[in-house]
Every structure is written in C-alpha cells, then in structure tokens.
C-alpha positions in Angstrom: -11.2 27.8 -30.8 -9.0 26.0 -33.6 -10.5 25.6 -36.8 -9.0 23.3 -39.6 -10.0 23.3 -43.0 -10.8 20.0 -44.7 -10.7 19.3 -48.3 -12.8 16.6 -49.9 -12.4 15.5 -53.3 -15.1 13.3 -55.2 -13.1 10.3 -55.4 -15.1 8.5 -52.6 -17.9 10.1 -52.4 -21.5 8.9 -52.8 -23.4 11.9 -53.1 -21.7 15.4 -53.4 -22.0 18.8 -54.6 -19.3 21.2 -55.4 -19.8 24.8 -54.6 -20.4 27.0 -57.6 -19.5 30.4 -57.9 -20.9 33.4 -60.4 -18.8 36.1 -61.9 -19.5 38.9 -64.7 -18.6 37.2 -68.4 -17.0 39.3 -70.2 -14.8 37.3 -72.8 -14.0 36.6 -76.4 -14.3 32.5 -77.2 -12.7 31.5 -80.7 -12.2 28.2 -82.7 -10.1 28.5 -85.6 -11.3 31.9 -87.4 -15.2 31.7 -85.7 -16.4 32.6 -82.4 -18.5 34.6 -80.1 -17.8 37.8 -77.7 -19.9 37.2 -75.0 -21.1 39.7 -72.3 -23.3 39.4 -68.9 -23.4 40.9 -66.2 -24.6 37.2 -64.4 -25.5 38.9 -61.0 -29.3 38.2 -60.6 -31.1 34.6 -60.9 -34.1 36.2 -61.6 -33.2 37.4 -65.0 -29.9 38.5 -66.7 -29.4 40.4 -70.0 -27.0 38.2 -72.3 -25.2 39.8 -74.9 -23.4 37.4 -78.0 -21.8 39.3 -80.9 -20.8 36.6 -83.6 -17.2 36.7 -85.3 -16.5 35.1 -88.6 -19.8 34.8 -89.5 -21.8 36.8 -92.6 -25.1 38.5 -92.0 -27.5 37.8 -90.7 -25.8 35.3 -88.3 -23.0 38.2 -87.7 -25.3 40.5 -85.8 -25.2 40.8 -82.0 -27.8 39.1 -80.3 -29.5 40.5 -77.0 -31.2 38.0 -74.5 -33.2 38.9 -71.3 -32.3 35.4 -69.8 -33.4 33.4 -66.7 -30.8 32.0 -64.3 -27.0 32.7 -63.8 -23.9 31.5 -66.2 -21.4 29.0 -64.9 -19.4 28.4 -67.5 -19.1 28.8 -71.4 -17.5 26.6 -74.0 -16.9 26.8 -77.9 -16.6 23.4 -80.1 -17.8 22.5 -83.8 -20.7 20.2 -82.7 -22.2 19.9 -85.7 -19.0 19.5 -87.7 -19.8 22.4 -90.3 -16.3 24.5 -89.6 -17.8 26.8 -88.0 -18.1 27.5 -84.0 -20.7 26.9 -81.9 -21.3 28.5 -78.4 -22.1 26.4 -75.6 -23.5 27.7 -72.2 -24.0 26.0 -69.1 -26.3 28.0 -66.5 -28.2 27.4 -63.6 -32.0 28.6 -63.3 -32.2 28.8 -59.3 -30.5 30.5 -56.5 -28.9 27.3 -54.9 -27.6 26.4 -58.3 -28.9 23.1 -58.1 -30.8 22.8 -61.3 -29.1 23.4 -64.2 -29.6 23.2 -67.7 -27.7 24.0 -71.2 -28.2 26.5 -73.6 -25.9 26.4 -77.3 -26.1 28.5 -80.4 -25.3 26.2 -83.3 -24.1 27.5 -86.8 -25.5 26.5 -90.2 -22.5 27.7 -92.3 -21.4 31.4 -92.0 -25.1 32.8 -92.2 -27.3 30.9 -89.6 -27.3 30.5 -86.0 -30.0 28.7 -84.5 -30.8 28.3 -81.0 -30.8 24.7 -79.0 -31.4 23.5 -75.2 -30.6 20.5 -73.4 -33.6 18.3 -72.6 -34.4 18.5 -69.0 -33.8 15.4 -67.0 -37.5 15.6 -65.3 -38.8 14.5 -68.5 -37.1 11.3 -68.7 -39.2 8.5 -67.3 -36.1 6.4 -66.9 -34.3 8.9 -64.3 -36.4 11.2 -63.2 -37.7 9.4 -59.8 -34.2 9.5 -58.4 -33.6 13.0 -60.3 -32.9 16.1 -57.8 -30.6 18.2 -59.2 -27.4 19.2 -58.7 -26.0 19.1 -62.4 -22.6 19.4 -63.6 -22.2 20.1 -67.2 -19.0 19.6 -69.4 -18.0 19.8 -72.8 -16.1 16.7 -74.4 -15.4 16.4 -77.8 -18.6 17.6 -79.3 -20.6 15.8 -76.9 -22.2 18.0 -73.7 -22.3 15.7 -71.0 -24.4 16.1 -68.1 -23.7 14.4 -64.8 -26.1 14.3 -61.4 -26.9 11.8 -58.2 -29.8 9.9 -58.4 -31.2 9.7 -54.9 -33.3 7.0 -53.6 -36.4 7.9 -51.6 -35.3 8.0 -48.2 -32.1 10.3 -49.0 -32.0 13.3 -47.6 -31.4 16.5 -50.5 -27.5 18.2 -49.9 -26.9 15.2 -47.4 -23.0 14.0 -49.2 -22.7 10.1 -48.5 -19.8 8.1 -49.0 -16.6 6.3 -46.8 -15.1 9.8 -46.5 -18.0 11.7 -45.6 -19.3 9.2 -42.9 -15.6 9.3 -41.6 -15.7 13.1 -41.5 -19.1 12.6 -39.5 -16.9 10.4 -36.9 -14.1 12.8 -37.1 -16.4 15.9 -36.0 -17.1 14.0 -32.9 -13.3 12.6 -32.2 -11.9 16.2 -32.6 -11.7 18.6 -30.2 -11.9 21.7 -32.7 -14.0 22.8 -35.3 -13.8 21.4 -38.8 -14.7 23.4 -41.8 -15.1 21.3 -45.2 -15.4 22.3 -48.9 -16.4 19.4 -51.2 -14.4 20.0 -54.9 -13.5 18.3 -57.7 -10.4 16.7 -57.7 -8.4 19.3 -59.7 -6.4 21.4 -57.6 -6.8 19.6 -54.4 -3.5 18.5 -53.6 -1.9 21.9 -54.6 -4.5 23.9 -52.3 -3.4 21.1 -49.2 1.1 21.7 -50.3 0.3 25.4 -50.5 -1.7 25.8 -47.4 -4.8 27.1 -48.6 -6.5 23.8 -46.8 -4.7 21.6 -43.9 -6.0 18.1 -45.3 -7.2 16.0 -48.2 -9.6 13.9 -46.6 -10.1 11.8 -49.9 -8.3 8.7 -51.4 -5.0 10.0 -52.4 -2.8 7.3 -53.8 0.8 7.7 -52.1 3.3 8.1 -54.9 7.3 9.3 -54.9 6.6 12.1 -56.5 3.5 13.4 -54.0 5.7 12.6 -51.2 8.0 15.6 -52.2 5.3 17.8 -50.9 2.8 16.3 -48.7 2.9 13.5 -46.1 0.2 10.9 -45.7 -1.8 9.2 -42.9 -2.0 5.1 -42.6 -3.7 4.0 -45.8 -7.4 3.8 -45.8 -8.2 0.5 -48.6 -6.3 -1.2 -51.3 -6.1 0.4 -54.5 -4.3 -1.6 -57.1 -5.1 -0.8 -60.1 -7.3 -2.7 -62.5 -8.9 -2.2 -65.9 -12.5 -2.0 -66.7 -14.1 -3.1 -69.8 -17.8 -2.6 -71.3 -19.8 -5.6 -69.8 -20.0 -8.6 -72.7 -16.8 -7.6 -74.6 -15.4 -10.8 -75.9 -12.6 -9.5 -77.3 -10.6 -9.0 -73.6 -10.6 -11.6 -71.6 -7.4 -11.3 -70.0 -4.3 -8.9 -70.2 -3.0 -9.9 -73.4 -6.1 -8.7 -75.0 -5.3 -5.4 -74.3 -2.8 -5.0 -76.7 -3.4 -2.4 -79.1 -6.8 -1.3 -77.7 -7.3 2.3 -76.4 -7.3 3.1 -72.8 -8.7 5.9 -70.8 -7.8 7.4 -67.3 -7.7 10.6 -65.6 -5.4 13.3 -66.8 -2.4 14.1 -63.4 -3.7 10.8 -62.0 -1.3 8.0 -60.5 -2.8 5.7 -62.9 -1.8 7.5 -65.6 2.0 7.7 -64.1 1.7 3.7 -63.5 0.8 3.0 -66.9 4.0 1.5 -67.5 3.8 -1.3 -65.7 1.0 -2.4 -68.1 3.2 -1.7 -70.9 5.8 -4.1 -69.5 3.0 -6.7 -68.7 1.8 -6.4 -72.6 5.5 -6.5 -74.3 6.3 -9.8 -72.3 3.0 -11.3 -74.2 4.5 -9.9 -77.2 2.3 -6.8 -77.3 2.3 -3.0 -77.0 0.1 -0.6 -75.4 -2.5 1.5 -77.4 -3.7 5.1 -77.3 -3.9 6.7 -74.1 -6.7 8.9 -73.7 -6.8 11.7 -70.7 -9.9 13.3 -69.1 -10.8 15.4 -66.6 -12.4 13.3 -64.7 -13.4 9.8 -64.4 -17.2 9.6 -65.0 -16.0 11.1 -68.7 -14.0 8.1 -69.0 -16.5 5.8 -68.0 -19.3 7.4 -70.6 -17.0 7.4 -73.4 -16.2 3.3 -72.4 -20.0 3.0 -72.4 -20.2 4.8 -75.8 -17.1 2.7 -77.4 -14.8 5.2 -77.9 -12.1 3.6 -75.3 -11.8 -0.2 -75.1 -11.0 -0.1 -71.8 -10.5 2.3 -68.5 -8.1 1.8 -65.6 -8.6 3.0 -62.0 -7.8 1.8 -58.5 -9.9 -1.9 -57.8 -12.3 -0.1 -55.1 -13.8 2.7 -57.5 -14.0 -0.1 -60.3 -16.0 -2.4 -58.0 -18.3 0.3 -56.6 -19.1 1.3 -60.2 -19.8 -2.4 -61.0 -22.3 -2.8 -58.8 -24.1 0.4 -59.6 -24.0 -0.4 -63.4 -23.7 -4.4 -63.0 -25.7 -4.0 -66.9 -22.7 -1.8 -68.6 -19.2 -2.2 -67.1 -17.2 -5.7 -65.9 -14.0 -5.4 -63.8 -11.0 -7.2 -65.4 -7.3 -7.7 -64.0 -4.7 -5.9 -61.9 -2.4 -3.8 -64.4 -0.1 -2.8 -61.3 1.6 -3.9 -58.7 0.0 -2.5 -54.6 -0.9 0.6 -54.5 -2.8 2.6 -51.6 -4.6 5.3 -50.8 -4.7 7.7 -47.6 -5.5 11.0 -46.7 -3.0 14.1 -47.1 -1.4 16.6 -45.4 1.3 19.1 -45.9 5.1 18.4 -46.0 6.0 18.9 -42.3 2.6 19.4 -40.4 3.5 16.8 -38.0 1.2 17.6 -35.4 -2.2 17.0 -37.8 -0.7 13.6 -39.4 -0.5 12.2 -36.4 -3.9 13.2 -35.1 -5.2 12.0 -38.4 -3.5 8.7 -37.3 -4.7 8.4 -34.1 -7.8 8.7 -35.5 -7.3 6.4 -38.1 -6.3 3.6 -35.6 -8.9 4.5 -32.8 -11.7 3.5 -36.2 -9.7 0.5 -36.9 -9.8 -0.8 -33.5 -13.4 -0.4 -32.8 -14.1 -1.9 -36.2 -16.2 1.1 -37.4 -13.3 1.3 -40.1 -13.9 -2.3 -41.5 -17.6 -1.8 -41.6 -17.0 1.2 -43.6 -14.8 -0.2 -45.9 -17.6 -3.3 -46.4 -20.6 -0.8 -47.1 -18.4 1.1 -49.6 -16.2 -0.9 -51.1 -17.7 -4.2 -50.7 -14.9 -5.6 -49.0 -12.7 -5.0 -46.1 -8.8 -4.5 -46.0 -7.9 -5.8 -42.7 -4.0 -6.4 -43.4 -3.4 -2.7 -44.7 0.3 -1.6 -44.0 0.6 1.2 -41.1 2.9 3.1 -43.5 3.7 2.6 -47.0 6.8 3.4 -48.9 5.6 3.5 -52.7 8.1 1.9 -55.5 6.9 4.4 -58.0 
C-alpha cells in the first residue's frame, strides 16, 4: 500500500501537540564566564539522577549538585533571570510518560556564592484557567521570562484530538485518498526544509506563497486570504491608523513571509512622513502576542486570518488594525517537481470547494469565507 507522509504545522491548528523526544543530557551551558555542566541519563520517567556542576561560582555554590529527579528533561537553557550578572539554569521537564504535563525547574544565582532552587507554579492550581487545563505544555525562555503555552479545552473536547481548519480537511482527505496518510504535527521551524528535501511529502498548513519559496516548493490552489494586518493592544489610543505606527516597535516571526514584506509597510509609512521602527523577531507568534499584551512591543504583523481568530479568542486583549501589505495567499506545499501529488491535492481542494465544505470550514475557523480565491497565484514578492 502506498503511504504519503504529511507534515502539519501549528499555524491553523486549534489544538495540536508536538511530539517530544528525550535524549541523554551531557552538556555545558554558559553565559559569559559563568554557567553549568549538566549530566542526566534522562531515560526513566520515574526517577533520573541529575548532576549539575556550577562554573564560575565560588564556594559553596561551586559544589556539584546531585538531585534524584522525577521526570525527563525536554530542554534546558541559561539566562540571567534576576540580573545579578551570573548565569541561571532553567530545566524544562515532563513528569508523565506521555509528555503531557510539564514543569520548569530553575537554579537562580544570588551573586557568586549562592544558588537557590525555584519551581514554576502548577497551572492546575490557577483558578482562572484550571477548568480547561489538561496539560500539553510547551515551554520557552524569552529574554529572561519563562513562557508556558498550553491549550484550554472546553468540557466537550476530547483529549489528544487536534482541531482546526487543516485538521478537519485532513480528516476529509483520509476518506478521499486511495493511500495511507501518515501525519506529524510539528512547530513551524523546519517544516518547509523537510518538504523540499523529501523528508515529508507535503506541508498541510498555511504556507504563504512567495517568490523565494517557489524556488524549492510548489503550491496548491490558495486556501484563504492571508493579507498582512497589524494587531494592537485593546484600547491603545496611540494607534488608530497606519501613520500612527511611525517609529513604534513591531513584533514578527523570524523567517516568515510577514518579515520579508515589512518593506511594504516601511514604504507606506514613508509616504506619511514616518518610518519603520524597531523590528523584534520571534521564534513563534504566541511569544510575539505575549510581548504585545505585556507592552514590550507596540504592534504585531501577521495574516488577517490568524489575527481575526486571535481577536475572537481574546477580545479584551487585542484589536485588529489595517492592512499593511498587498494581497497574499497561503496554500499547501509539496517539493518542486512533485506534480503527481500536487495535482492530487488540487483535485481534493476543488472537490471540497464544489461541495461547499471548504467555505463551511473557512467560516467556522476564520470567521469568513473566501469565494473568490485564485486557482493559482503568482506572487509579487
């Protein structure tokens, strides 16, 4: 039986979880002259012996620390969390075999002679969110701040059942395809390289069609309108139009089409006598939204469909602005030259559009349908 491997990104997912791998930890992490040598076999969720040797500290903080640890380490990082000039160590670990429930453990320095343990609060004890919390934690360390991301479920939701526009289409595609579909759900980083090199057959996610990407990929018919808009904090009266973005700090995902098309916004501002301000690049958009809510950036640029969804989810936090680019369209991607699979996917999309299913899912997940999408798009940028 023929088998096709599809990779599904997190861009259009309602609820999705990335698979986590656990490897032996044997590394030295430093920030300046201080840091930590960390060793852990990391092979048993019940108990693991963790060894941490501080570097650049003075006694008694310089002594090796041996900790019997429950759980397995997914990743670790160093930063100066309390701004004392010494490195602090942060471990992100999961305490169950399914890697659903995570926590963060840190060693916080107090000068060169003291290291204090610190643990992150358990979300299950937070009354504001625990009614919808079921784990599936993802951790990031960003500029000295530990960010925890997780889906919030409704009472009727089923655990471990990814939802969203692409996921519902994948379910339809499984019924339509005469071959087996194997699916992996991963973060955005590395998806397109995996498709272009043949690791995966297709990216079933909203990949914006650009001239650069056309060099190594081919795209299906567009699946939505992805014109770029700006997002601001709710109630921010300093921004009411594009000219008000003059000199303000913008957040955008690193390596994204939105970043590549910021010169369009720059040109718009220059016509108004202004200029593009500081650009802050993020690994993923949830980090950018977090910083926007905290006031660390003034606005974020992303596709209108993603921003509309976010505003519906958090109407008291964010507000949609205006278009800051020309027309842009997302589509599914396959490797250059994979004409057979491209034609098959285009046939499936055409069938979904003819039946009305496509418009139904667009309305459900994006808040609007797009009946006048082109069947092929030749990007300007």
